[in-house]
N, C-alpha and C positions, 0 to 999 in steps of 0.2 A: 457620406456613397463610394460602391467602390466596387462601379464600372466604370468602363471608360468613357472619357462623354466625345474622343475623336479620334477612329480610324481613318490613314487615308493608306495601299498596297498601290502599287507600281510599282512593275505594271498587276491586272487586278487581276488575274487568271490561277491566283495561288492565292487571294488572300487569305483559305482562309486553315492555311501551314501560317500564316501572319499571324492571325488569330493566340492562338494554340500559343505562338515564341511568347507573345507577349504576357500574354497569362501566366505562363510560365512559366515568364524573366521574374512579372511580380511577386512571383513565389517566393523566389531567389533571392532579393532585394529588400525581402526584408526585415536581410539580415544585416544589410548592411545603414538601413534607415535612423539606425540614432549614433552615423557618426556627426564628425563635425565638417566632413564635402560634402560638395553636396551631388558632386560626376562623381556614381555608381562605377564609373568605367565598365570593361564586359562583363557583362550576367550571367552570358548565355551563350559561350561559343558551339555550333552545331557543325555536322561536313558542309550544308548552302551557306549559312551566312551564322553573325554575328547581333547579338542585342545586348542595346549599350543603357548607360539609362544614369539615372537624374530625379534627386526627389528634393524640392522645393522647401522650404525655414513652415511653406505654413504644410511638409506634408502631402504637394499632389504630386503624383512622380509621372516620369516622361520617356520614355522609352525608344530609344530609332533602331531601325534593324536594316543591316549593309548585310552583300553581297559579298560572302567566302573571300570570291574570290578578286574583291576590289582589296590592291596591295599597299596601297597609290594612298588613298584614307589616311592617319595620321591620330594621334589618338588627339593631343589638338585641335584636330579642323572637328576631330564627336563633340571633343566638349564645347566651343567656340559654334556650333548649332546648337547645341545643348540649354547657352545661355542664351541667345536670340531667338529660339524659341517660350522661352522663361517669358523674356520681355514682350512678346506677342500673345501668350495669356496673358502676361499683365493687363494687358492697351485692352484685351475683352472682359477681366474683367472689371474695370475699375469702370465700364464706358456705363455710363447709370441706365442707358438702356435694357440692356442687359440681364437676364431671367438667369439666374444658375443655375434652374433643373431645367434651362435647355439643353440639348447637343451646340457645340461649335460646329460652327459649319466653316470653308473658306470659298475663299475668292475668289 
């Protein structure tokens, strides 16, 4: 499967721009998939935002896009967000009522 299961943009007015950034960063992230570290770090910096990547052992990729002006956000905080996201994803996949072909919806 090579399509996003869940994309959410806050605020929603630039949603198309974020879709482009996510797909572009996934292409950049292909270079890093074979390394042992799951946290891929900064994949795609632009003037407006920074795109970070994370890949699981089963090759599921997570992407977080943050505003470039946010200088308070540290690398270890991004890594922590990815770990929490990975745990939540694992919980969804372990749910016996979830169909893997269905999109993931947030509460």
